[in-house]
N, C-alpha and C positions, 0 to 999 in steps of 0.2 A: 729527349726520349723519356717517356714515363717509366718509372721504376715499379716493377711488379712486387707488391708486398704480400705478406701472408694473408692479409685481410681480404685480398681479392682472389686468392688461389682457390680453385675449385677442387674438391676431392681430397682435402686434408684427412689423414688418418686420425681417428680419435685415440686418445691415450687414457685408458681406464685401468686403474689398479686391479690386479688379479687377486686381491684380498678384500674381505668384507669386515669392517670394524664394528664391534659391538661392545659397549661398556655396561650393558645390562648385567646385574649381578647374577651369577650362576652357581656360586658356592653353596654347599649344604653342610655346614659344620657339624650339626648334630648327627646326621647320617654317617659322616666320616668317622665320628667318635665311636660308634657302636657297631657290633657285629650282627650278622643275620642268622636266622634259623628258619627251617621249614615248618609250616603248620599244615594240618590236613582237614581243618573244619573252619567254617566262617566264624563261629564262636569258639574260641579256644580258652582253656582254663589252666591254671597252675595253683600250687599250694604255697601259702606263706605262713611261717611259724615264728614264734618268739620265745625267748627264755624269760623266766621271772627275774626280778631283781635279787641281787645277792643279799643275804641276811646274816648280820653279825651275831644274831641271837640263836643261830642254828646249833643247839647243843643237845646232848643226850646223856642222861645219867648212866652210870655203870649198871648194867643189867636191865636198863629201861626197855620198854616195848617200842616197836617201830611205829612211827607216826606216818600215817598214810596221807599222801597228797593227791588231790584229784589231777588226773592227766588231762592237760589242756589239748584241744584239737586245733589243727591248722585252719587258717582262713582260706577259703576258696576265692581266688581272684580270676577275672576274665576280661577279655577284650574281644572286639569284633573286627573282622577284616573290612577294609574300605576299597571299593572298586574305583580306580582312578583312570581316566581315559581322555583321549583327544583324537580327533580325526582331521585329516586334511585331504583335499581333492586337487589333483593336478591334471590339466588337459594334456592330451597326447602330444600336441605340438610343442609344449613347453620343454619337454625333455629332448626334443629333436633339434631345436634351435640352439645356437651357440650363445652362451651367457658368460658374463664376467664374474670372477670370484668363486665360481663353483663349477664342477664338471657337469653334474646333473641336478636339476632342481629338486627332484624327488629325494635324492640322498641328502641334500642340504636341509630340506624341510623335515625329514625324519630325524636328523641329528638335533635340529632345533626343538622339535616336539619332545624328544626324550629329555632334553634339558628342562623344558617347561614342566614336564610331569615330575621330574625329580624335585623341582621347587615346590610343586603341589604337595608332594609327600612330606617335605620338610615343614611346610606350613601346617599340614594336618597333625604332625607330631608335636610341634612346639610353637605354632603360631596362634593358638587360641587356648582358652581355659577349659572348654567343655569337651564334648564328644560323647561317643557311646550310643548315639541314636540308633534305634532298631525297633523292630516290632512289626505290626501290621495295621492296616486301615481297612475298614469294611468297604467293599466295592461290590454292589449288586448282590448282596447277600453272601459274598465270598470274602476272601482275605487277600490283600495284595501287600507285599512287604514294601515298606518305605526304604529310601536310600539309606544304607548303613553308613555310619561314621565312626571311625575309631576313637577311643578315648585318647586324649592328648597326654603328654608327659605331665603337664600341670595338674590335670585331674587325677593322676595316679601318684602324686607326691603329697603326703599328708603332713610332713614336717615343714613348718613355715613360720616366718616372723613377719609382722606388718611393718612397713616403712614408718620410721619415727620422725623423719625430717618434715618440717613445716611446709616445705616446697615439694614434697614427694620425690626428693632426690635420693639416689642410692648413696648410703653412707658406709664408712668403714665400720662403725659401731654395729650396724645391722648385719653386715657380712660376718663379723666376729660372733655376734649373738647366734646367728644361724649355724655357723661352723661349730660352735659349742654344742648346740642342740643335736647336730648330726653326729658329733663325736660321742655324746652321751648315749645316743641310740645304737652305737656300734657301727655307724656308717663311716666310710673313708672316702669322701669326695675328693677328686683331684682336679676338677675343672670348675672355674667360675664362669658361667656363660651369661653374657650380657648383651643388650642391644647397643648399637653404636652410640646413642645419645648418652648412655651411662658411662661410656669410656672416658668422657671428660671429667666425671666425678672420680672415677677410679684412679686416674693419673694423679690426683691431688692427695691420695692416700700416702704417697711417698714424701710429701712436703709438710705434713702436719707437725705439730709441736712434738718435741722430743725425738724427732727423726733426723738422721743425717744421711747424705748421699756423697759418695766419693767419686768424683768425676776424673780424678787423676790428671793426666796431660791430654786428655781427649779434646779434639776440636769440634766434636759433635755435641749437640744439645739434645738430651733425651727428655721427652715429655710424654712418657707412657710407662705403665706398669704391666709387665708381662707375667710375673710370678709373685704371688703373695705367700709369705711365710707367716703363719699365725701360730699361737700356742697349741693349736689342734691339728697342725699339719701344713703341708705345702700344696697350693692350688695354682693351676695355670689359668690365666685370664684369656678367654676366648670370645671374640665378637661374633654375633650371629644376626645378620640383617633380617632374618625370617622369623625370629622368635617374638613372642608376645612382649610388647614394649613396656607393659605395666608390671612385669615380673623379671626377676633375676634368679638364676639357678646355680646351686652348688651340686654338681653332678658326679656320680661315680659311674663312669661309662660301662664298667663290667656288669652292672646290674640292669642294663637296658638291652633289648634285642629288637631288631627290625624283623618282624615275622612275615614270611612270604607264603601266601597260598597259591598265587599264580604270578610268576615273574613277568615283567613287562615284555610284550611281544607285539609284532605287527601282523594284522590280518588284512589281506586285500579283499575288499568287499565286491559283491557282484557288480559287473559293469552294466550301466544303463545308457551308455553313450560313449563319446570320444573323450573319456577321462577315467582316471583311476582314483578310487577312494581308499585311502589307507587309514585303518583304525588301529590305534595303539592303546593297549589296555594292560593293566596289572592289578593285582589284588593283594594288598599289604596291610600290616597293622603294627602295633607297638606293644612290647611287653616290658613291664617294670617288675622285676622279681620280688621286690619288697616295697610296699607303699611307704613305709617309714624310712626307707633309705633315701639318701640325697635330701635336698631341701630347696625351698623357694622363698624369695622375698616378695611380698605382695604390696599393692597400693602405690607403685611408682608412677610418676607422671607419664602420660602417654607420649609426650613430645618434649 
């Protein structure tokens, strides 16, 4: 008598996991560091001021006349909001049929889109060195505004040191030099934000000459540096996959703000058939209270 095996059985139920795996990076470390504030114009401004250097020769003879010093004026800084958007279209049948790993395709697509847009915001803030594009282009005798782009953190940080390593690698000497410059300026950075490739160099800061590490009785091998204590303060090391690979940043998070003109929201566009088009849009920007605050190391290898 032939034995019926599963290979010949008709109508076997399928077994599909009710979860969907994704290893795509979705973290946005810089946005997590900073707070938000509301703005009410597409170009917004703030004032930045400085003090003069202290003078040991500031003396006055008895009965001497007052010496008048010119009153310096603050510097006007500005940035522009950037419209960031994405749309997706779902046929009516898609939400009606049963699917694995999600209840409704529309809800799943919306959640995914919001994550994508958050990555776009992070890239706009720290993923490039420029920004600030605005203005108008002549069209048929009139004026049409071009797509606005916010100034990035890199373009709003004026304190910098150039990489000194022959291989364009991040070095401890460069970090110390930049930290000293920040301290001299009156800045108090608490975060060293680096791209993943520079983490391999930072881990070696702990094993340089004249340094010791106490492993005690631990059975774990530690091959990372999470906190740097320098003569100018303590900074936490933070990896950011989205930042510009050719730069590293010493950041004071309290001096940055994510500025929101329009929070991200979804609009259901007019139907033209048996499908729904969902348009997700927000208008945001970045504010750096003082351009001399924080600092950057430039000229690092791209990979």
